[in-house]
Each structure stands twice: as structure tokens, then as C-alpha cells.
C-alpha positions as CSV (number, residue, x, y, z in Angstrom):
1,X,130.2,201.4,115.6
2,X,129.5,198.7,118.1
3,X,126.3,200.7,119.3
4,X,125.1,201.0,115.6
5,X,125.4,197.2,115.1
6,X,123.6,196.3,118.2
7,X,121.0,198.6,117.1
8,X,120.5,196.9,113.8
9,X,120.4,193.5,115.5
10,X,117.6,194.8,117.9
11,X,115.3,196.1,115.0
12,X,115.9,193.1,113.2
13,X,114.9,191.0,116.0
14,X,112.0,193.1,116.6
15,X,110.9,192.7,112.9
16,X,110.7,188.8,113.5
17,X,108.8,189.2,116.7
18,X,106.3,191.7,115.7
19,X,103.3,191.9,113.5
20,X,103.9,193.9,110.3
21,X,101.4,195.1,107.6
22,X,103.6,194.5,104.5
23,X,101.2,195.8,101.7
24,X,97.7,196.8,101.0
25,X,96.7,197.1,97.2
26,X,93.5,198.9,96.4
27,X,93.3,200.3,92.8
28,X,93.3,204.0,92.7
29,X,90.8,204.4,89.8
30,X,88.3,202.0,88.6
31,X,85.8,202.3,85.7
32,X,82.3,201.6,86.9
33,X,81.3,198.0,86.3
34,X,85.1,196.7,86.3
35,X,86.1,193.9,89.0
36,X,88.7,194.7,91.6
37,X,90.9,192.9,94.0
38,X,91.5,194.2,97.4
39,X,94.8,192.5,98.8
40,X,96.2,193.0,102.4
41,X,99.7,191.5,102.9
42,X,100.8,190.7,106.5
43,X,103.7,189.0,108.5
44,X,102.5,187.6,111.7
45,X,106.3,187.1,113.0
46,X,105.8,184.9,116.2
47,X,102.1,186.0,116.7
48,X,99.1,183.9,116.0
49,X,96.2,185.6,113.9
50,X,93.1,186.7,115.6
51,X,91.2,188.6,112.8
52,X,91.5,190.5,109.4
53,X,89.0,193.4,109.0
54,X,87.9,195.4,105.9
55,X,86.2,198.8,106.2
56,X,85.0,201.2,103.6
57,X,84.5,204.8,104.9
58,X,84.8,203.4,108.5
59,X,82.0,201.0,108.2
60,X,83.1,197.2,108.3
61,X,81.9,194.9,105.6
62,X,84.3,191.8,105.8
63,X,85.6,190.0,108.8
64,X,88.1,186.9,108.8
65,X,88.3,185.1,111.9
66,X,90.3,181.7,111.7
67,X,88.2,180.3,114.7
68,X,84.9,180.8,113.1
69,X,82.9,178.5,110.7
70,X,82.9,179.7,107.9
71,X,85.8,181.8,108.8
72,X,85.1,184.6,106.2
73,X,81.9,186.6,106.7
74,X,80.5,189.6,104.7
75,X,78.1,192.5,105.8
76,X,75.7,194.4,103.5
77,X,77.0,197.8,102.5
78,X,76.4,199.8,99.6
79,X,78.8,199.5,96.9
80,X,80.2,196.3,98.1
81,X,79.8,193.1,96.0
82,X,81.9,190.4,97.4
83,X,82.5,187.0,95.8
84,X,83.3,184.7,99.1
85,X,84.4,181.8,97.0
86,X,87.3,183.8,95.7
87,X,87.8,185.7,98.8
88,X,90.7,184.3,101.0
89,X,91.9,186.0,104.5
90,X,93.1,189.3,103.6
91,X,92.6,189.1,99.6
92,X,89.0,189.8,98.7
93,X,87.5,189.9,95.2
94,X,84.5,192.1,94.1
95,X,83.2,190.8,90.5
96,X,81.8,194.3,89.7
97,X,81.7,197.8,91.0
98,X,79.4,200.8,91.0
99,X,79.4,204.4,91.9
100,X,78.9,203.4,95.6
101,X,82.0,201.5,95.6
102,X,84.0,204.9,95.7
103,X,85.6,205.3,99.2
104,X,88.3,204.9,101.3
105,X,89.2,201.3,102.2
106,X,91.0,200.1,105.5
107,X,92.4,196.8,106.4
108,X,93.1,195.9,109.8
109,X,95.2,193.0,111.1
110,X,95.0,191.8,114.6
111,X,96.8,189.1,116.8
112,X,96.2,186.9,119.6
113,X,96.7,187.3,123.4
114,X,98.8,188.3,125.1
115,X,100.1,191.1,123.0
116,X,96.8,191.9,121.1
117,X,98.6,193.8,118.3
118,X,96.9,195.7,115.5
119,X,98.3,197.0,112.3
120,X,96.2,198.9,109.6
121,X,96.5,201.0,106.4
122,X,94.0,202.4,104.2
123,X,93.8,203.6,100.4
124,X,91.2,205.5,98.5
125,X,89.2,204.0,95.5
126,X,87.7,206.5,92.9
127,X,84.8,205.2,90.3
128,X,85.0,207.0,87.0
129,X,82.0,206.8,84.3
130,X,82.8,207.7,80.8
131,X,79.9,209.3,78.8
132,X,77.9,207.0,77.2
133,X,76.1,209.0,74.6
134,X,76.8,212.2,72.7
135,X,76.2,215.7,74.4
136,X,73.8,218.0,72.6
137,X,74.1,221.6,71.6
138,X,70.8,223.3,72.6
139,X,69.6,227.0,71.4
140,X,70.5,226.9,67.7
141,X,68.3,229.1,65.4
142,X,67.6,228.7,61.7
143,X,68.2,232.3,61.0
144,X,70.6,235.0,62.2
145,X,71.0,238.7,61.3
146,X,73.9,241.1,62.3
147,X,73.0,242.2,65.7
148,X,71.2,238.8,66.5
149,X,72.0,237.3,70.0
150,X,73.8,234.0,69.7
151,X,72.5,232.0,72.7
152,X,73.5,228.2,72.7
153,X,74.0,225.8,75.5
154,X,76.5,222.9,75.6
155,X,75.1,220.1,77.8
156,X,77.4,217.0,78.3
157,X,76.3,213.4,78.7
158,X,75.9,212.0,82.1
159,X,79.7,211.1,83.5
160,X,81.4,210.9,86.6
161,X,83.3,213.2,87.4
162,X,81.3,215.8,85.9
163,X,82.8,217.2,82.5
164,X,84.5,220.4,82.2
165,X,82.9,222.4,79.3
166,X,84.5,225.4,77.4
167,X,83.3,227.6,74.5
168,X,85.7,229.0,71.9
169,X,85.0,231.7,69.3
170,X,87.5,231.6,66.4
171,X,90.0,229.8,68.5
172,X,90.0,232.0,71.5
173,X,88.0,230.8,74.6
174,X,85.2,232.8,75.3
175,X,84.2,234.4,78.6
176,X,81.2,232.4,80.2
177,X,79.7,232.0,83.4
178,X,79.9,228.6,84.8
179,X,76.7,226.7,85.7
180,X,76.4,224.1,88.5
181,X,76.6,220.5,87.4
182,X,73.4,218.5,88.0
183,X,73.8,215.1,89.8
184,X,71.2,212.5,88.7
185,X,69.7,209.8,91.0
186,X,72.2,207.2,89.9
187,X,75.4,209.3,91.1
188,X,76.3,210.6,87.6
189,X,76.7,214.3,86.7
190,X,75.6,216.5,83.7
191,X,77.3,219.8,82.9
192,X,75.8,222.6,81.0
193,X,77.7,225.9,79.9
194,X,75.9,228.6,77.8
195,X,77.4,231.0,75.3
196,X,75.5,234.2,74.8
197,X,76.9,237.1,72.6
198,X,75.9,239.6,69.9
199,X,77.0,238.6,66.4
200,X,79.3,241.4,65.1
201,X,81.1,241.9,61.9
202,X,84.4,241.3,63.6
203,X,83.5,237.9,64.7
204,X,83.7,236.5,61.0
205,X,87.2,236.3,59.5
206,X,87.1,235.7,55.9
207,X,83.2,235.4,56.1
208,X,83.4,232.5,58.6
209,X,83.0,232.3,62.4
210,X,84.0,229.3,64.1
211,X,82.4,228.1,67.3
212,X,83.9,225.3,69.3
213,X,82.4,223.8,72.5
214,X,85.0,221.6,74.3
215,X,84.3,218.8,76.9
216,X,87.1,217.5,79.1
217,X,87.1,214.9,81.7
218,X,90.0,214.8,84.1
219,X,90.4,211.4,86.0
220,X,92.6,212.2,88.9
221,X,94.2,209.9,91.6
222,X,96.3,210.2,94.5
223,X,99.6,207.9,95.1
224,X,101.3,207.8,98.5
225,X,104.8,207.9,99.4
226,X,106.4,205.3,102.1
227,X,106.0,207.2,105.7
228,X,109.0,208.1,107.5
229,X,108.5,208.0,111.3
230,X,110.9,209.7,113.4
231,X,110.6,209.2,117.3
232,X,111.8,211.7,120.0
233,X,113.6,209.2,122.2
234,X,116.7,208.8,120.3
235,X,115.3,210.1,117.1
236,X,115.9,206.7,115.0
237,X,114.2,206.9,111.8
238,X,112.1,204.1,110.4
239,X,110.3,203.8,107.4
240,X,106.9,202.0,106.6
241,X,107.9,200.7,103.2
242,X,104.8,198.4,103.2
243,X,102.5,201.3,103.0
244,X,104.2,202.8,99.7
245,X,102.0,202.4,96.6
246,X,103.3,201.0,93.5
247,X,104.4,203.8,91.3
248,X,104.2,206.2,94.1
249,X,106.7,208.9,95.1
250,X,109.9,208.3,96.8
251,X,111.5,210.3,99.7
252,X,115.6,210.9,99.8
253,X,117.9,212.9,101.4
254,X,116.8,212.3,105.1
255,X,119.4,211.4,108.0
256,X,119.1,208.5,110.2
257,X,119.0,210.6,113.5
258,X,117.0,213.7,114.2
259,X,116.5,215.9,117.4
260,X,114.8,219.0,118.2
261,X,116.7,221.8,116.6
262,X,117.8,219.7,113.8
263,X,117.4,220.7,110.1
264,X,115.1,218.3,108.0
265,X,115.9,218.9,104.5
266,X,114.6,216.2,102.2
267,X,113.1,215.6,98.8
268,X,110.0,214.0,97.4
269,X,110.2,212.7,93.9
270,X,107.3,211.6,91.6
271,X,107.3,208.8,89.0
272,X,107.6,209.9,85.4
273,X,104.4,211.1,83.8
274,X,102.7,213.5,81.5
275,X,101.3,215.8,82.6
276,X,103.4,215.7,85.5
277,X,102.2,214.9,89.0
278,X,101.1,217.5,91.7
279,X,103.2,216.7,94.8
280,X,102.1,217.5,98.6
281,X,104.0,217.0,101.8
282,X,102.3,216.1,105.1
283,X,103.4,216.1,108.7
284,X,101.4,213.8,110.9
285,X,98.8,213.5,108.2
286,X,98.4,217.5,108.0
287,X,99.7,219.3,104.8
288,X,102.9,221.4,105.5
289,X,103.1,225.0,105.6
290,X,104.0,226.8,102.4
291,X,107.2,228.1,103.9
292,X,108.3,224.5,104.6
293,X,108.5,223.7,100.7
294,X,111.3,224.2,98.2
295,X,110.7,223.8,94.8
296,X,113.2,221.8,92.9
297,X,114.1,221.4,89.1
298,X,112.1,218.5,87.7
299,X,113.6,215.6,86.0
300,X,112.8,215.7,82.3
301,X,112.8,212.6,79.9
302,X,113.4,212.4,76.2
303,X,109.8,211.3,75.4
304,X,108.5,214.6,77.0
305,X,107.5,212.9,80.6
306,X,108.4,214.6,83.7
307,X,109.3,213.7,87.3
308,X,108.5,216.6,89.5
309,X,110.6,217.0,92.7
310,X,109.4,219.0,95.9
311,X,111.7,219.6,98.9
312,X,110.7,219.8,102.5
313,X,112.9,221.9,104.6
314,X,112.1,223.0,108.2
315,X,113.6,222.9,111.6
316,X,112.3,220.2,114.0
317,X,110.5,221.6,117.1
318,X,109.0,219.8,120.0
319,X,105.4,220.3,118.4
320,X,106.1,218.5,115.6
321,X,105.9,215.3,117.7
322,X,102.7,213.5,118.6
323,X,103.0,210.4,121.0
324,X,106.8,210.8,120.8
325,X,106.9,210.4,116.9
326,X,106.7,212.7,113.9
327,X,105.3,211.2,110.8
328,X,106.5,212.5,107.2
329,X,104.7,211.3,103.9
330,X,104.5,212.8,100.4
331,X,101.7,212.4,97.9
332,X,101.5,212.8,94.1
333,X,98.4,213.5,92.4
334,X,98.0,212.4,88.8
335,X,95.4,213.8,86.3
336,X,94.5,211.7,83.1
337,X,92.7,214.3,80.8
338,X,90.4,212.5,78.2
339,X,90.1,214.7,74.9
340,X,88.5,213.8,71.5
341,X,87.9,215.8,68.6
342,X,85.0,215.3,66.0
343,X,85.0,215.7,62.3
344,X,84.4,219.5,61.5
345,X,80.7,220.3,61.0
346,X,80.1,223.1,58.5
347,X,76.9,225.3,58.3
348,X,76.6,227.2,55.3
349,X,74.9,230.5,55.9
350,X,73.7,232.7,52.8
351,X,73.0,236.4,53.2
352,X,69.3,237.3,52.5
353,X,68.0,240.7,50.9
354,X,67.5,242.0,54.6
355,X,71.0,240.8,55.7
356,X,69.4,237.7,57.4
357,X,71.6,234.8,57.8
358,X,70.0,231.3,57.1
359,X,71.5,228.2,58.7
360,X,71.0,224.9,56.8
361,X,71.7,222.5,59.6
362,X,71.5,219.7,57.0
363,X,74.6,221.0,55.3
364,X,73.8,219.3,52.1
365,X,72.1,222.4,50.7
366,X,71.0,225.9,51.5
367,X,67.1,226.4,51.8
368,X,64.5,228.5,53.4
369,X,63.1,225.9,55.8
370,X,62.4,227.1,59.2
371,X,62.8,223.7,60.8
372,X,65.9,222.6,62.3
373,X,67.7,219.6,64.0
374,X,69.8,219.9,67.4
375,X,73.4,219.6,66.8
376,X,75.1,216.9,68.7
377,X,78.9,215.9,69.3
378,X,80.6,213.1,70.8
379,X,81.5,213.4,74.6
380,X,84.9,214.9,74.8
381,X,84.5,216.2,71.2
382,X,84.3,219.5,69.8
383,X,81.6,221.0,67.6
384,X,82.6,223.6,64.9
385,X,80.0,225.7,63.4
386,X,81.2,227.9,60.5
387,X,79.0,231.1,59.8
388,X,79.6,232.3,56.2
389,X,78.6,235.6,54.7
390,X,78.3,236.0,51.0
391,X,77.4,239.0,49.0
392,X,75.1,238.9,46.0
393,X,75.4,241.3,43.1
């Protein structure tokens, strides 16, 4: 008991003397054009600050040195738009963002001599762009006859990430061949998906056939748990709580002491969400082997949200230690799926003497005109085409 008390006092004293990086805040998801704050909070202890540096994808774009005049300096980098009038020490402000702002941001804090300590942490920021206009359905014809080939293509409006497209025939997903997305010069993506099939009587239900093109954009981002550091000399567990993101997953079930040959049996629990997050375990920044994972029963809430739980279970081996320490971390990936549905669009088809089917894309009347107008739908919306067959006596 006395030994435990002395150890706690030693760690507390070290906390007072050493440089600590308490928190780094970088928004995980940003809509293009939005302003962002990047915050780096630290505790110098008894040390003297030498510098604070910010990097994006390992390239420095901001540096704060108290001895310089002015102390804060920025460096030109694509996607970085700093307002130095609102930037102070580790907290920097960007009044707007673009697609080049996406990347991994790292904050580094260093102290003066004689210790020259440095602490750092990083976060990923992803830039999303919602479609700004309606996608277009291409390839429609004015006339269809039984046995004709229906060959239409759904084209999404530019977005980031690329929209996922699906075709449905009478409520059942159609088998289609994926087409690669096209990246535009401004970093946005255009998706295309073709639907090609022969019109058959079985496609008509009560004289109608419904075609649906669905566009989906999934905005995914990853939240990280705190990092557990286990040392091989004495095997004392330490946590880097400063490195845990808000609403990030939590780790529980661990012991204070581990040695080679011991069993690690801990759980990672994500914050509640719908759809539920996807959990991953990492040892020394490498994703663990599948045999280390133990699926657990999720926590289900009354409103339908879930908190998934994923266990990590393995025997500690010497190879798990790098530079006399083993680092354990859990991540939770959240996907926000955006969907919208337009008002149903009905196209009336009348059967001609030769069983030709005439599509009036103006909807208001049935005519024999051969001209047509492309059908459009809102991004993330659905297009309904009703093919109606009528018999005349």
C-alpha cells in the first residue's frame, strides 16, 4: 500500500514538471466554405515555451515563437486560409475552407533548453460538398414497344464524396455494373450509373412499371479514444486523456499492471448514434488481428440509437512492445447518410396499334410528339417513371 502511494505521488510530481498536451480540437467533418477553429491546449508545467507548430499532411503552415516579432507566422499552403488577427498561440482561425483544406492536422509544442521536450497529436479533417443542382436522367425515349431495350443513365450533380447511385425496378434493386466516378478540376466527383434491360410483360404490375434512381451521399468520419500506454518496465498503465476526442469511444476493463504473458481483456464502447458506429482496435497504430477481437452485445436505447461494444483480448508478448511501451487505441467511424425523396413523377404511356408505347414526358397529356425533355431529379432524390399499358377495343 505504501509503494502504491509513493508511485502516485511520483506521477503527480512528474505531471507538474513535464510538458503535457492536454487537448487538440480539429473538426472531423466540415462543409466546404465553412469557417473552422483549430485548437491546441497544453500545460507547460515548469518549462518555458519555445514554439508551437501546426502542420497539414506533414507540411508546416503556422509557427508561433514567443521571441519572434511578430511571434506568429504563417506559410502559404493549399487549403490553408489563416486569419492572423484572430489566431493566438496554439489556437488558429480559418474564415473559410475549400476541398484542399482536407487532410491530417498536427500540433507540436516544444520547450526551451535544457530539456527540449516536444509533445504532439494529430486529427483528420474531411471536407464535404453537397450537390448544388439536380442530377439528370439521360437516355429516355419518346416511344417504347414490348421487346424494346430500356437504356437510361442516372448522372449525379458534382459532390464530395461521390454519390452512390442505385437503380430499382418495381421496388427491387436492379443489377447494374458500377461506373467509375469522374473527378472535376475543382476536386468534386460526378457519379454515373446505367440501367439497361429489355422491357417484358412481367415488368408491368397492373399495367405499370416503376423505375427508381436513388442517390446517396455518406459522410463518414472517425473519432478516436484515449490512448492507453503500457510500459514493459514495471508495466504501469498510463492514459493520454488529452488525446481523446469529444464523443469519442471509451475504453474500460483494463488493469493497472501488465507483464509479458498476461491476458489483456478490455472493451471499447462508442457513443450512441443511429446508424451505429463501426469500431476498430489498434496496437501501436496498427489494426489488430481479427482473432484478437471479441464482439460484444451493443447497448440499445429507447429512441433506437445504439452504442456498439467491441472487446480486445490477447496474451501480451514481447513483440507487442516498441521502445519498451505498447500503445492501445480504439476508433469509432460514424457515417451520416443523406437521403431525400422527390414528389412522384408519372409518365402516361398509351398503347398504339402496333403496341408501341408513347411516353408523354410533359405528363399533362398524351400526344404523338416525338420531342422530349430530359427528366431531372433533386440530388439524393428518387425518380419514379410509371409505364402504363392500356388496351383499346
